[in-house]
C-alpha positions in Angstrom: 142.4 -121.0 90.3 144.9 -120.2 92.7 144.2 -120.1 96.5 146.4 -118.1 99.1 149.0 -120.1 101.0 146.8 -119.4 104.4 144.2 -122.1 102.9 147.0 -124.7 103.0 148.0 -123.7 106.5 144.4 -123.5 107.8 143.6 -127.0 106.4 146.8 -128.5 107.9 146.2 -126.9 111.1 142.7 -128.0 111.6 143.7 -131.5 110.4 146.3 -131.5 113.5 143.6 -130.1 115.8 141.3 -132.9 114.8 143.8 -135.5 115.3 144.7 -134.2 118.8 143.3 -136.3 122.0 139.9 -135.4 122.9 139.5 -132.3 124.9 143.2 -131.2 124.3 143.6 -127.8 122.7 146.7 -127.2 120.7 148.5 -123.8 121.3 149.2 -121.8 118.2 152.9 -121.8 118.9 152.9 -125.8 118.6 150.8 -125.6 115.3 153.3 -122.9 114.0 156.4 -125.0 114.9 154.8 -128.4 113.5 155.0 -126.9 110.1 157.5 -124.1 110.3 155.0 -121.4 109.9 155.4 -117.8 111.0 153.2 -117.6 114.2 151.9 -114.2 114.0 150.5 -114.8 110.4 149.2 -118.1 111.4 147.3 -116.3 114.4 145.5 -114.4 111.8 144.1 -117.4 110.0 143.4 -119.2 113.3 141.2 -116.4 114.2 139.5 -116.6 111.1 138.5 -119.9 111.8 137.5 -119.0 115.1 135.2 -116.2 113.7 133.6 -118.9 111.2 132.6 -121.0 114.1 135.0 -123.9 113.1 137.6 -123.6 115.9 137.4 -122.5 119.7 140.0 -120.6 121.2 141.0 -121.2 124.8 143.1 -118.6 126.5 145.7 -119.1 129.5 148.5 -121.4 129.9 146.8 -124.8 128.9 145.0 -122.8 126.2 145.1 -123.1 122.5 142.7 -124.1 119.7 140.0 -127.1 119.5 137.4 -127.7 116.9 134.3 -126.1 117.5 132.2 -129.2 116.3 132.8 -132.5 115.4 135.4 -133.0 112.5 132.6 -134.8 110.7 130.7 -131.6 110.5 133.4 -129.4 109.2 133.8 -129.6 105.4 137.1 -128.6 103.5 134.9 -125.9 101.9 134.0 -124.4 105.3 137.8 -123.9 105.9 138.6 -122.4 102.8 135.7 -120.1 102.8 136.6 -118.9 106.3 140.1 -118.0 104.7 139.5 -117.1 101.1 135.7 -116.3 101.0 133.1 -117.8 99.0 133.1 -115.4 95.9 133.5 -116.8 92.3 137.1 -116.3 91.5 136.1 -115.5 88.0 134.8 -112.1 87.4 133.3 -111.3 84.0 134.0 -108.0 82.9 131.6 -107.8 79.9 134.5 -107.3 77.3 132.3 -108.9 74.8 130.5 -105.4 74.6 133.8 -103.5 74.2 136.1 -102.6 71.4 135.9 -103.3 67.6 133.9 -106.5 68.1 131.6 -105.2 70.6 128.3 -107.3 70.9 125.2 -104.9 70.7 123.3 -104.6 74.1 120.4 -106.9 72.9 122.8 -109.7 72.1 123.9 -109.6 75.8 120.9 -110.2 78.0 122.1 -113.4 79.2 125.6 -114.2 81.0 128.3 -114.8 78.3 129.2 -118.4 77.5 132.4 -118.0 79.3 131.0 -116.6 82.5 128.4 -119.4 82.4 130.8 -122.0 82.3 133.1 -120.3 84.8 130.1 -120.3 87.3 129.3 -124.0 86.8 133.1 -125.1 87.3 132.9 -122.9 90.7 129.7 -124.5 91.7 131.2 -128.1 91.0 134.4 -127.2 92.9 132.3 -126.0 95.9 129.9 -129.1 95.8 133.0 -131.4 95.6 134.8 -129.8 98.6 131.4 -129.7 100.5 131.6 -133.4 100.5 135.1 -133.7 102.1 135.2 -133.5 105.9 138.1 -133.2 108.3 137.2 -136.6 109.5 137.7 -138.1 106.2 140.8 -136.1 105.8 142.3 -137.2 109.0 141.7 -140.9 107.9 143.6 -140.2 104.7 146.9 -139.4 106.8 149.1 -142.5 107.2 148.5 -144.2 110.5 152.3 -144.0 111.4 152.0 -140.1 110.9 148.8 -139.9 113.0 150.3 -141.9 115.8 153.5 -139.8 115.9 151.3 -136.5 116.2 149.4 -137.8 118.9 152.7 -138.6 121.0 154.1 -135.3 119.9 151.3 -133.3 120.9 150.9 -135.0 124.4 154.7 -134.0 125.2 154.9 -130.8 123.4 152.6 -128.8 125.5 
């Protein structure tokens, strides 16, 4: 499975926002510069997170983005699905019913074995990512990096 780069951008930006001091909104410019991302393209992903209810956008000179709910209540899956959707990436085209080896319709009353396995894998992937919260991810960032980010955000505004 290959996810669009916007998923990585959104996850990293959400982590940075989660690291920001309480009440501080991080401007999109700061988020873009932090990882050398194109600001206009990043804006689209940040708006997707706002539409999904994961971020709040605040306009004005002291505006920016903050989490819409506690980091412990936002999963990695929430962010991924806000950017890439929730659909299973595998689409069965029922090729088992085509060509010289075509199965008869009565042999195809259930999903094919491949489609079933892929659906199980997608469900397991979703369940795994649903259990990982932003709060947990923040705590996986080295303390030195977290401290440096907090200092940077307080001076970068």
